[in-house]
Structures are given as structure tokens and as C-alpha cells.
ROLUMMI-375647 format. One record per residue (C-alpha): x, y, z; residue in one letter; residue number from 1. Coordinates in steps of 0.05 Angstrom, whole numbers. Example, Ala and Ser with C-alpha at 12.3 -4.5 7.8 and 13.67 -1.06 7.14 Angstrom:
# residues 2
[[246, -90, 156], 'A', 1]
[[273, -21, 143], 'S', 2]
END
This chain:
# residues 258
[[-357, 28, 680], 'M', 1]
[[-348, 103, 709], 'P', 2]
[[-303, 113, 766], 'L', 3]
[[-338, 122, 835], 'P', 4]
[[-343, 193, 863], 'A', 5]
[[-294, 197, 921], 'I', 6]
[[-291, 255, 972], 'V', 7]
[[-219, 271, 989], 'Y', 8]
[[-200, 308, 1053], 'R', 9]
[[-139, 347, 1021], 'T', 10]
[[-124, 377, 953], 'T', 11]
[[-72, 349, 904], 'D', 12]
[[-77, 378, 834], 'P', 13]
[[-33, 325, 803], 'L', 14]
[[-71, 266, 831], 'K', 15]
[[-144, 271, 855], 'W', 16]
[[-156, 347, 847], 'G', 17]
[[-192, 389, 896], 'T', 18]
[[-207, 361, 969], 'G', 19]
[[-254, 382, 1024], 'K', 20]
[[-196, 413, 1065], 'E', 21]
[[-230, 391, 1126], 'A', 22]
[[-241, 323, 1164], 'P', 23]
[[-289, 276, 1129], 'L', 24]
[[-356, 262, 1165], 'S', 25]
[[-372, 189, 1183], 'A', 26]
[[-425, 188, 1126], 'E', 27]
[[-371, 214, 1075], 'E', 28]
[[-322, 161, 1097], 'F', 29]
[[-374, 105, 1092], 'D', 30]
[[-396, 131, 1021], 'E', 31]
[[-324, 130, 998], 'N', 32]
[[-314, 59, 1025], 'Y', 33]
[[-380, 34, 996], 'W', 34]
[[-364, 63, 926], 'A', 35]
[[-298, 28, 927], 'L', 36]
[[-328, -37, 948], 'V', 37]
[[-379, -33, 892], 'Q', 38]
[[-325, -18, 842], 'A', 39]
[[-283, -80, 864], 'L', 40]
[[-345, -125, 863], 'E', 41]
[[-362, -100, 791], 'A', 42]
[[-291, -116, 768], 'V', 43]
[[-290, -185, 801], 'S', 44]
[[-356, -202, 766], 'A', 45]
[[-327, -192, 698], 'L', 46]
[[-314, -257, 661], 'E', 47]
[[-264, -267, 603], 'P', 48]
[[-297, -273, 536], 'H', 49]
[[-279, -316, 479], 'E', 50]
[[-286, -301, 404], 'I', 51]
[[-343, -343, 377], 'Q', 52]
[[-341, -320, 304], 'D', 53]
[[-310, -273, 256], 'I', 54]
[[-354, -254, 197], 'S', 55]
[[-332, -218, 134], 'V', 56]
[[-383, -191, 86], 'T', 57]
[[-373, -194, 11], 'P', 58]
[[-360, -115, 14], 'E', 59]
[[-300, -130, 63], 'G', 60]
[[-331, -110, 129], 'Q', 61]
[[-308, -153, 187], 'M', 62]
[[-346, -162, 252], 'T', 63]
[[-320, -199, 315], 'I', 64]
[[-373, -236, 356], 'L', 65]
[[-361, -255, 428], 'L', 66]
[[-391, -312, 470], 'D', 67]
[[-430, -264, 515], 'G', 68]
[[-466, -233, 454], 'G', 69]
[[-423, -171, 450], 'A', 70]
[[-392, -153, 383], 'S', 71]
[[-339, -109, 355], 'F', 72]
[[-340, -79, 286], 'G', 73]
[[-356, -75, 231], 'P', 74]
[[-286, -59, 210], 'F', 75]
[[-267, -46, 137], 'P', 76]
[[-213, -92, 115], 'L', 77]
[[-158, -66, 69], 'P', 78]
[[-162, -91, -4], 'V', 79]
[[-102, -99, -48], 'A', 80]
[[-109, -64, -115], 'S', 81]
[[-84, -106, -173], 'L', 82]
[[-75, -78, -242], 'T', 83]
[[-61, -118, -306], 'F', 84]
[[-12, -82, -350], 'R', 85]
[[-12, -126, -411], 'D', 86]
[[58, -141, -438], 'D', 87]
[[121, -117, -402], 'W', 88]
[[152, -55, -434], 'A', 89]
[[219, -21, -425], 'P', 90]
[[227, 47, -391], 'A', 91]
[[157, 42, -363], 'T', 92]
[[133, 60, -293], 'D', 93]
[[106, -1, -257], 'F', 94]
[[72, 1, -189], 'K', 95]
[[72, -50, -136], 'K', 96]
[[17, -102, -146], 'N', 97]
[[15, -90, -221], 'D', 98]
[[20, -155, -261], 'F', 99]
[[40, -166, -332], 'F', 100]
[[57, -217, -385], 'R', 101]
[[130, -231, -409], 'E', 102]
[[141, -288, -456], 'G', 103]
[[100, -346, -430], 'D', 104]
[[102, -321, -359], 'G', 105]
[[54, -280, -314], 'L', 106]
[[90, -236, -266], 'Y', 107]
[[74, -193, -205], 'L', 108]
[[109, -127, -191], 'V', 109]
[[138, -128, -119], 'L', 110]
[[164, -57, -120], 'Q', 111]
[[145, 9, -152], 'T', 112]
[[200, 25, -204], 'H', 113]
[[216, 44, -275], 'T', 114]
[[234, -16, -318], 'S', 115]
[[302, -25, -351], 'D', 116]
[[314, -28, -424], 'G', 117]
[[313, -104, -429], 'V', 118]
[[269, -151, -385], 'F', 119]
[[307, -193, -331], 'S', 120]
[[269, -237, -285], 'E', 121]
[[322, -224, -232], 'S', 122]
[[319, -148, -238], 'A', 123]
[[315, -111, -171], 'G', 124]
[[354, -66, -123], 'N', 125]
[[377, -66, -51], 'G', 126]
[[308, -76, -24], 'L', 127]
[[297, -140, -63], 'G', 128]
[[272, -165, -132], 'P', 129]
[[224, -124, -175], 'Y', 130]
[[184, -186, -201], 'Y', 131]
[[157, -252, -180], 'K', 132]
[[137, -303, -229], 'L', 133]
[[65, -324, -217], 'I', 134]
[[52, -374, -270], 'F', 135]
[[85, -405, -330], 'R', 136]
[[58, -468, -367], 'P', 137]
[[103, -526, -357], 'E', 138]
[[100, -543, -430], 'S', 139]
[[61, -532, -495], 'F', 140]
[[49, -572, -557], 'I', 141]
[[62, -557, -633], 'L', 142]
[[23, -606, -677], 'S', 143]
[[31, -615, -752], 'F', 144]
[[-2, -661, -802], 'F', 145]
[[12, -675, -876], 'V', 146]
[[-39, -718, -913], 'G', 147]
[[-17, -765, -968], 'G', 148]
[[57, -780, -981], 'S', 149]
[[100, -734, -940], 'P', 150]
[[150, -700, -985], 'G', 151]
[[112, -713, -1049], 'A', 152]
[[128, -659, -1100], 'G', 153]
[[184, -628, -1056], 'L', 154]
[[259, -629, -1063], 'S', 155]
[[307, -655, -1009], 'V', 156]
[[313, -605, -952], 'E', 157]
[[246, -572, -969], 'D', 158]
[[205, -559, -905], 'P', 159]
[[140, -598, -894], 'I', 160]
[[127, -565, -827], 'F', 161]
[[143, -498, -800], 'G', 162]
[[134, -453, -739], 'H', 163]
[[161, -386, -719], 'V', 164]
[[175, -374, -646], 'A', 165]
[[135, -321, -612], 'A', 166]
[[174, -326, -548], 'S', 167]
[[233, -363, -517], 'T', 168]
[[226, -436, -512], 'F', 169]
[[269, -501, -519], 'H', 170]
[[265, -572, -542], 'L', 171]
[[290, -626, -495], 'P', 172]
[[343, -678, -513], 'V', 173]
[[316, -728, -561], 'D', 174]
[[250, -689, -562], 'L', 175]
[[226, -726, -501], 'A', 176]
[[150, -727, -497], 'G', 177]
[[141, -717, -573], 'S', 178]
[[112, -766, -623], 'R', 179]
[[117, -777, -697], 'A', 180]
[[68, -826, -731], 'V', 181]
[[57, -848, -803], 'L', 182]
[[-9, -879, -812], 'K', 183]
[[19, -920, -870], 'N', 184]
[[90, -946, -855], 'A', 185]
[[148, -935, -905], 'P', 186]
[[174, -992, -946], 'A', 187]
[[246, -972, -930], 'S', 188]
[[280, -930, -876], 'D', 189]
[[263, -856, -882], 'M', 190]
[[279, -793, -841], 'F', 191]
[[265, -721, -833], 'F', 192]
[[311, -667, -806], 'N', 193]
[[291, -623, -748], 'V', 194]
[[320, -552, -763], 'V', 195]
[[327, -486, -725], 'R', 196]
[[336, -431, -777], 'N', 197]
[[392, -463, -818], 'E', 198]
[[420, -510, -766], 'D', 199]
[[401, -583, -766], 'V', 200]
[[388, -604, -694], 'L', 201]
[[371, -678, -706], 'G', 202]
[[327, -726, -742], 'I', 203]
[[260, -762, -741], 'V', 204]
[[272, -832, -766], 'Q', 205]
[[222, -886, -788], 'F', 206]
[[250, -956, -800], 'T', 207]
[[221, -998, -856], 'A', 208]
[[152, -1024, -836], 'G', 209]
[[146, -981, -773], 'S', 210]
[[91, -931, -761], 'N', 211]
[[127, -898, -701], 'E', 212]
[[185, -849, -710], 'G', 213]
[[247, -844, -667], 'I', 214]
[[278, -777, -650], 'F', 215]
[[350, -765, -647], 'T', 216]
[[369, -697, -620], 'V', 217]
[[436, -699, -579], 'S', 218]
[[428, -633, -541], 'T', 219]
[[370, -591, -518], 'A', 220]
[[356, -538, -569], 'A', 221]
[[343, -465, -550], 'Q', 222]
[[294, -420, -592], 'F', 223]
[[288, -344, -586], 'A', 224]
[[230, -304, -610], 'A', 225]
[[233, -301, -684], 'G', 226]
[[272, -365, -695], 'D', 227]
[[244, -416, -746], 'F', 228]
[[232, -489, -729], 'L', 229]
[[222, -531, -792], 'T', 230]
[[220, -605, -808], 'V', 231]
[[250, -619, -876], 'T', 232]
[[242, -678, -921], 'T', 233]
[[299, -723, -941], 'Q', 234]
[[263, -760, -997], 'G', 235]
[[197, -791, -1012], 'E', 236]
[[176, -864, -996], 'D', 237]
[[117, -884, -1038], 'G', 238]
[[89, -929, -986], 'S', 239]
[[90, -877, -928], 'A', 240]
[[29, -834, -920], 'A', 241]
[[-7, -788, -871], 'H', 242]
[[48, -759, -826], 'F', 243]
[[28, -732, -757], 'A', 244]
[[80, -699, -715], 'L', 245]
[[70, -674, -642], 'T', 246]
[[127, -635, -610], 'L', 247]
[[130, -622, -535], 'K', 248]
[[161, -553, -524], 'C', 249]
[[185, -524, -458], 'L', 250]
[[178, -450, -444], 'P', 251]
[[239, -409, -428], 'G', 252]
[[313, -423, -432], 'A', 253]
[[349, -487, -428], 'V', 254]
[[364, -501, -353], 'P', 255]
[[436, -496, -333], 'S', 256]
[[467, -564, -346], 'G', 257]
[[409, -585, -389], 'G', 258]
END
């Protein structure tokens, strides 16, 4: 609403500007008074408005609707730009809101920076960390199967299963969550070694007449990218046949104290 036109008697350049420099007439006085009364009545008539709705279009335009029918907008909403950078790499410029893979994890970049020579999830500076882990699977499964008699035609310590680690993972104590099954049970006790590279981690044992294997691995076993996981035969049992093995693996390093 525009301000009312007031006739002033005097001049004040810093406040109302040029005045009449003479006494006001009765008509001028009444016009001033009437203009002010109308302005006050107009302000008194204003009612507070509430927001009835906020709409956002697929293109990111926001409009605010009031209860009296008035609206504000549309206003363009800022949109974060996310860029997938594939695998993390050393000595590489990363920008805020980039995201990348490292091992089994998906990470978001929190600060623009140049990466170090070796990845560290806790890397950062005085302003805070560089990375935030967005997603990492809680576990993954390795499955193997040997038809017929496991170990047939092989020497003791020969592998019947094998896997090369593509990223860091570990096996829990006693391979919790894993299963080993023989469709045909052995006539006598038999077992297989679980091996990392050349180190025996534990065993999978089948007692005579049992189809279900028992795992004995005393400590959690860490695997780095490039390590070999094998299951080796310790001799053949003519009755045992059709060996299925499912190993539950946990991404990342063995937890502290684990």
C-alpha cells in the first residue's frame, strides 16, 4: 500500500522533505488527517495468513500458497550434484559430493581434496573427515560344490575348493553362519582343512554317519585382497559323496577384540 500524500508546513530535508512554508489551510489539515486515518484503517484490516500448501514441481520449483489465495514463487530449489567416480584412486582430485567404491564399501566425499597414496576411511583434516561410508553389505556368501566322492583322485592336502580375495574380508570364529553338508554321510570320521595361503585356520569335520559338518576355527581369520582361501582334503571316504559348502564372509577387517 503506498504512503498517503501529506502536506507539511515546514521543510526538513532529512525527514519529510519540502514543506509549504506557510500555515496549513483547514482543508489541507483535514486532508492530512483523513489520509492518516485511511492508512491506519487499512493496516487494521490486514489479517495474518497461514501457509496452506507448499508445492514442488519435478523440476525443483517451489511455490508457497497462503489461505487467502495469495502465493509466493515459484522459487528454484538448489540441487546437489552427485558424481560417481568408480573406484577410489591415490593422488586423485575428489570434489565434495563425489562418491566412489573402495573394497566392498560405497563412500561419499565430504570435502574437496587430493587423495593420499593409500586409502584410509578415517582420512581428513582440521575441518573433519574426507569420507563417509554410505553402504557396505553386512556379509556375503561363498558357495562350493563337489559332486561324487570329495577327494577322489587327489592327494592329502590337495585343495578341493578355492577362492582368491578381491577385497578385504574376514571369517568369524568357528565360521558362524556357514554350513557344510554331505548328501551321503561318511562311514568313518573325516575332515577337511580350511586354509589361508599356506596357513591352516581350522577344520570342517564330519563324524561317521553324519551329513552335517562341524566347523572348528579358534580365531577370526583376516583376508586381504589377493589372499587365497582353500579347503583341502585329508583323505577319501568311499561312502561320502556330494559335498556342499557355504561360507559366510564378513566384509572389512576383523573388529577390535574380535
